Backbone as JSON, one array per atom type, in Angstrom:
{
  "sequence": "MRISRPMPHISMPTNGSALSSLAKHLPNDLDSFADGVRKAGKQVGRTGKRLGEIASDIQQAGETTERVGKLLSK",
  "N": [[-32.56, 57.05, -69.28], [-35.78, 57.92, -68.27], [-37.46, 58.97, -65.41], [-40.71, 58.02, -64.42], [-42.26, 59.6, -62.77], [-41.69, 62.46, -60.67], [-39.24, 62.08, -58.11], [-39.57, 62.25, -54.58], [-37.96, 64.68, -52.44], [-35.33, 63.41, -50.62], [-33.81, 63.14, -47.6], [-30.81, 62.31, -45.74], [-31.19, 59.15, -44.26], [-32.18, 58.87, -40.92], [-33.81, 57.74, -39.07], [-35.07, 55.8, -40.46], [-37.37, 56.69, -41.68], [-37.02, 58.23, -43.99], [-36.07, 56.33, -45.77], [-38.26, 54.6, -45.89], [-40.03, 56.31, -47.09], [-38.87, 56.55, -49.61], [-39.17, 53.89, -50.44], [-41.88, 53.73, -50.93], [-42.17, 54.89, -53.4], [-40.27, 53.85, -55.16], [-40.64, 51.0, -56.0], [-42.79, 51.14, -57.91], [-41.63, 52.64, -59.95], [-39.56, 50.91, -60.66], [-41.07, 48.76, -61.56], [-42.22, 49.88, -63.85], [-39.9, 50.31, -65.34], [-39.05, 47.64, -65.59], [-41.14, 46.62, -67.14], [-40.69, 48.01, -69.52], [-38.2, 46.95, -70.27], [-38.94, 44.31, -70.65], [-40.71, 44.56, -72.84], [-38.91, 45.5, -74.77], [-37.32, 43.26, -74.94], [-39.04, 41.42, -76.18], [-39.11, 42.46, -78.72], [-36.58, 42.01, -79.78], [-36.12, 39.32, -79.98], [-34.29, 36.35, -79.48], [-32.22, 37.37, -77.81], [-33.87, 38.83, -76.31], [-34.92, 37.08, -74.46], [-33.04, 36.98, -72.44], [-33.16, 39.67, -71.68], [-35.73, 39.7, -70.67], [-35.35, 38.13, -68.41], [-33.69, 39.83, -66.98], [-35.47, 41.94, -66.56], [-37.27, 40.67, -64.87], [-35.63, 40.25, -62.65], [-35.23, 42.91, -61.91], [-37.8, 43.64, -61.16], [-38.19, 41.93, -58.97], [-36.25, 42.99, -57.27], [-37.39, 45.45, -56.73], [-39.66, 44.64, -55.29], [-38.42, 43.53, -53.07], [-37.16, 45.8, -52.04], [-39.4, 47.24, -51.3], [-40.43, 45.62, -49.24], [-38.31, 45.79, -47.37], [-38.39, 48.53, -46.81], [-40.89, 48.69, -45.55], [-40.39, 47.15, -43.27], [-38.42, 48.69, -42.02], [-39.85, 50.96, -41.43], [-41.38, 50.33, -39.3]],
  "CA": [[-33.82, 56.61, -68.73], [-36.55, 58.98, -67.64], [-38.32, 58.48, -64.33], [-42.09, 58.29, -64.78], [-42.77, 60.7, -61.94], [-40.58, 63.0, -59.87], [-39.0, 61.46, -56.81], [-39.58, 63.25, -53.51], [-36.66, 64.99, -51.84], [-35.07, 62.46, -49.54], [-32.59, 63.47, -46.87], [-30.12, 61.14, -45.21], [-32.03, 58.47, -43.28], [-31.71, 58.83, -39.54], [-34.67, 56.84, -38.31], [-35.74, 54.89, -41.39], [-38.53, 57.3, -42.32], [-36.65, 58.64, -45.35], [-35.99, 55.12, -46.58], [-39.62, 54.11, -46.14], [-40.6, 57.23, -48.07], [-38.33, 56.13, -50.89], [-39.73, 52.59, -50.78], [-43.24, 53.92, -51.44], [-42.12, 55.35, -54.78], [-39.31, 53.12, -55.98], [-41.11, 49.81, -56.69], [-43.57, 51.47, -59.09], [-40.71, 53.04, -61.0], [-38.86, 49.7, -61.1], [-42.02, 47.99, -62.34], [-42.3, 50.53, -65.16], [-38.65, 50.02, -66.02], [-39.06, 46.22, -65.92], [-42.06, 46.45, -68.26], [-40.01, 48.5, -70.71], [-37.17, 45.97, -70.64], [-39.66, 43.14, -71.15], [-41.19, 44.89, -74.19], [-37.74, 45.53, -75.65], [-36.91, 41.87, -75.12], [-39.93, 40.79, -77.15], [-38.8, 42.98, -80.04], [-35.29, 41.57, -80.3], [-36.06, 37.87, -80.11], [-33.56, 35.49, -78.55], [-31.6, 38.22, -76.8], [-34.97, 39.28, -75.48], [-35.12, 36.16, -73.34], [-32.16, 37.46, -71.37], [-33.71, 40.94, -71.22], [-36.87, 39.34, -69.84], [-34.81, 37.68, -67.11], [-33.23, 41.04, -66.3], [-36.67, 42.65, -66.11], [-37.79, 39.94, -63.72], [-34.73, 40.56, -61.53], [-35.5, 44.29, -61.5], [-39.08, 43.64, -60.46], [-37.96, 41.3, -57.66], [-35.51, 43.95, -56.45], [-38.38, 46.43, -56.28], [-40.48, 44.03, -54.25], [-37.56, 43.41, -51.89], [-37.0, 47.16, -51.52], [-40.67, 47.59, -50.64], [-40.49, 44.88, -47.96], [-37.32, 46.38, -46.46], [-38.92, 49.82, -46.4], [-41.97, 48.46, -44.58], [-39.79, 46.69, -42.02], [-37.71, 49.81, -41.4], [-40.79, 51.98, -40.98], [-42.05, 49.86, -38.07]],
  "C": [[-34.5, 57.78, -68.04], [-37.46, 58.39, -66.58], [-39.75, 58.92, -64.64], [-42.72, 59.4, -63.96], [-41.63, 61.21, -61.07], [-40.47, 62.3, -58.52], [-39.04, 62.55, -55.75], [-38.16, 63.51, -53.01], [-36.46, 64.07, -50.65], [-33.75, 62.85, -48.89], [-31.94, 62.18, -46.37], [-30.99, 60.47, -44.16], [-31.4, 58.47, -41.89], [-32.54, 57.87, -38.72], [-35.44, 55.89, -39.21], [-36.91, 55.53, -42.11], [-38.22, 57.74, -43.75], [-36.59, 57.43, -46.27], [-37.37, 54.57, -46.87], [-40.34, 55.02, -47.12], [-40.13, 56.87, -49.47], [-38.98, 54.83, -51.35], [-41.14, 52.71, -51.33], [-43.23, 54.25, -52.92], [-41.29, 54.46, -55.68], [-39.89, 51.88, -56.67], [-41.93, 50.11, -57.93], [-42.67, 51.87, -60.24], [-39.95, 51.83, -61.53], [-39.79, 48.83, -61.93], [-42.14, 48.56, -63.75], [-41.06, 50.23, -65.98], [-38.61, 48.56, -66.47], [-39.99, 45.95, -67.1], [-41.42, 46.9, -69.57], [-38.95, 47.53, -71.2], [-37.83, 44.73, -71.23], [-40.15, 43.37, -72.58], [-40.03, 44.92, -75.18], [-37.26, 44.12, -75.94], [-37.74, 41.15, -76.16], [-39.57, 41.22, -78.57], [-37.51, 42.42, -80.62], [-35.1, 40.06, -80.3], [-35.26, 37.17, -79.04], [-32.85, 36.28, -77.45], [-32.65, 38.71, -75.83], [-35.24, 38.37, -74.31], [-34.27, 36.61, -72.16], [-32.67, 38.79, -70.8], [-34.93, 40.7, -70.33], [-36.44, 38.89, -68.46], [-34.33, 38.88, -66.3], [-34.42, 41.82, -65.75], [-37.28, 41.99, -64.88], [-36.95, 40.22, -62.48], [-34.99, 41.97, -61.0], [-36.79, 44.36, -60.7], [-38.93, 43.02, -59.07], [-37.2, 42.24, -56.73], [-36.45, 45.02, -55.91], [-39.24, 45.9, -55.16], [-39.68, 43.89, -52.95], [-37.38, 44.77, -51.23], [-38.25, 47.59, -50.76], [-40.78, 46.9, -49.29], [-39.52, 45.46, -46.94], [-37.82, 47.72, -45.94], [-40.03, 49.68, -45.36], [-41.4, 48.01, -43.24], [-39.11, 47.83, -41.28], [-38.66, 50.87, -40.86], [-41.51, 51.58, -39.7], [-41.35, 50.34, -36.84]]
}
């Protein structure tokens, strides 16, 4: 898998700022990945239904990561 854009250098989080920096970039990458899984699912038919569910789970994980990052940055 290739990341759509380079990730910023992230050091070990000490005050949550590094994690919030990651959260700004990660959901978009997960959305792109989820879209790719969804498209692959459409191409393979019945197995694609399961791939679509996986893509949905990935997207939800990205949204959760974004919320956690926002909470930690406060």
